[in-house]
C-alpha positions in Angstrom: -35.4 1.4 -14.5 -35.9 3.6 -11.4 -34.8 0.7 -9.1 -31.7 0.3 -11.2 -30.8 4.0 -10.9 -31.4 4.0 -7.2 -29.2 0.9 -6.7 -26.4 2.4 -8.8 -26.7 5.7 -6.9 -26.4 3.8 -3.5 -23.4 1.8 -4.7 -21.6 4.8 -5.9 -22.4 6.8 -2.8 -21.1 4.1 -0.4 -18.2 3.1 -2.7 -16.9 6.7 -2.6 -16.7 6.4 1.2 -19.1 9.3 1.8 -20.4 7.7 5.0 -17.0 6.3 6.2 -16.7 7.4 9.8 -13.8 5.1 10.9 -10.3 6.5 10.5 -7.3 4.2 11.1 -4.7 7.0 11.0 -3.8 8.4 14.4 -5.1 11.9 14.9 -1.9 12.9 16.9 0.2 13.1 13.7 1.2 16.6 12.8 3.0 15.7 9.5 1.8 13.4 6.7 3.2 12.6 3.3 0.6 11.4 0.9 1.6 9.6 -2.4 -0.9 9.0 -5.2 0.2 6.2 -7.6 -0.9 3.7 -10.1 0.4 0.2 -9.3 0.8 -2.8 -11.6 1.0 -6.1 -9.6 2.8 -9.1 -11.3 2.7 -12.5 -9.6 5.6 -14.7 -10.7 5.4 -13.0 -14.1 2.0 -14.8 -14.8 -0.9 -12.5 -14.0 -1.0 -8.8 -13.9 -3.4 -6.4 -12.0 -3.6 -2.7 -12.1 -4.9 -0.6 -9.2 -4.8 3.0 -8.0 -3.3 3.7 -4.5 -3.2 6.3 -1.9 -0.2 6.0 0.5 -0.2 8.0 3.7 3.1 8.0 5.5 2.9 9.3 9.1 5.2 9.3 12.1 3.5 6.2 13.7 1.9 4.4 10.7 1.9 3.7 7.0 -1.5 3.4 5.5 -2.1 2.1 1.9 -5.5 2.2 0.3 -6.2 0.4 -2.9 -8.9 1.6 -5.4 -10.4 0.1 -8.5 -8.8 1.9 -11.4 -12.0 2.8 -13.3 -14.7 2.9 -10.7 -12.8 4.4 -7.8 -14.2 2.1 -5.2 -11.9 1.2 -2.3 -11.0 -2.5 -2.6 -8.9 -2.7 0.6 -6.3 -1.2 2.8 -3.1 -2.1 4.6 -2.1 -0.5 7.8 1.5 -0.9 9.0 2.3 0.1 12.6 5.1 -0.8 15.0 2.9 -3.4 16.7 1.9 -5.2 13.5 0.2 -5.3 10.1 -3.6 -5.1 9.5 -5.1 -5.8 6.1 -8.8 -4.9 5.4 -10.5 -6.4 2.4 -13.6 -4.4 1.7 -15.3 -6.8 -0.8 -15.7 -9.6 1.7 -15.6 -7.4 4.8 -12.6 -9.3 6.2 -9.7 -8.2 8.3 -6.4 -10.1 8.5 -3.6 -9.6 11.0 -0.6 -11.4 9.4 1.9 -10.5 12.1 4.0 -13.8 12.2 5.3 -13.3 8.7 6.4 -9.7 9.2 8.3 -10.0 12.4 11.6 -8.0 12.0 10.2 -5.5 9.5 10.0 -2.3 11.6 7.9 0.6 10.5 10.9 3.0 10.7 13.0 0.8 8.4 10.1 0.4 5.9 9.4 4.1 5.9 13.1 4.9 5.4 13.2 2.5 2.5 10.3 4.1 0.7 11.3 7.8 1.1 14.9 9.0 0.4 16.1 12.5 0.3 19.1 11.9 -1.9 19.3 10.0 -5.3 20.0 6.3 -4.8 21.1 3.8 -7.4 21.3 0.7 -5.3 18.6 -1.7 -4.3 17.6 -1.6 -0.7 16.6 -4.9 1.0 14.4 -5.5 4.0 14.3 -9.1 5.4 12.2 -11.0 7.9 11.8 -14.7 8.6 9.7 -15.5 5.6 9.7 -12.4 3.4 12.3 -10.3 1.7 11.4 -6.9 0.1 13.6 -5.2 -2.5 13.2 -1.5 -3.3 14.8 -0.3 -6.5 14.8 2.2 -9.4 14.3 5.3 -7.3 12.8 8.4 -9.1 12.5 12.0 -8.0 9.0 13.3 -7.0 8.7 16.7 -5.5 12.2 16.7 -4.0 11.9 13.2 -2.7 13.2 9.9 -4.1 10.7 7.0 -4.2 11.1 3.4 -5.6 9.4 2.5 -8.9 9.9 -1.2 -8.4 9.1 -3.1 -5.2 9.7 -6.9 -5.2 8.3 -9.2 -2.5 9.9 -12.7 -2.2 7.8 -15.0 0.1 9.3 -18.2 1.3 6.8 -20.9 2.2 8.3 -23.3 4.7 5.5 -25.9 4.4 5.9 -26.4 0.7 9.5 -25.4 0.5 8.8 -23.0 -2.3 8.9 -19.3 -2.9 6.9 -16.8 -4.8 7.8 -13.4 -6.2 5.5 -10.5 -6.5 6.6 -7.3 -8.3 4.9 -3.9 -7.8 5.6 -1.5 -10.6 4.7 1.9 -9.3 3.9 5.0 -11.4 3.7 8.0 -9.0 1.1 10.7 -10.0 1.4 13.2 -7.1 3.0 13.9 -3.8 1.1 15.9 -1.1 2.6 17.1 2.1 -0.1 17.6 4.6 -0.1 19.2 8.1 -3.0 18.5 10.4 
């Protein structure tokens, strides 16, 4: 019983990122916008997954951390910078750099599509060689307008097929941070 409690304590301690020393966000940023949201991911209308997210929008990067909805353990993160995309998967300790699929999607365009200062009714599209992203159904949060629906359309040239992934976002809180 004691071993089980010690093992649970260690898992919770490390899962809550108490000992996390590495920060991927640049320290030079003076302004940050942090969005806390619940996200439901639907793949081709077949499977559905719910996660909690923390989205940090900075001048030189966009960092998305995904957490387990009940346990609060970080499952992975995505870092978008001008020079590319980095995906960290914490459960298998794997890092992916899928830069070839995202050529043409600039950080500035992506950031401008997520955050709007005026109400918007249209859908905003971002396109690259093999992916198209649609931002729609903007809602007001703390004076900013953010999309509730984000659709990813991936085109696979090898199999000549495409997949659609829809993110349904429910924003909980917006925090404006100054470092």
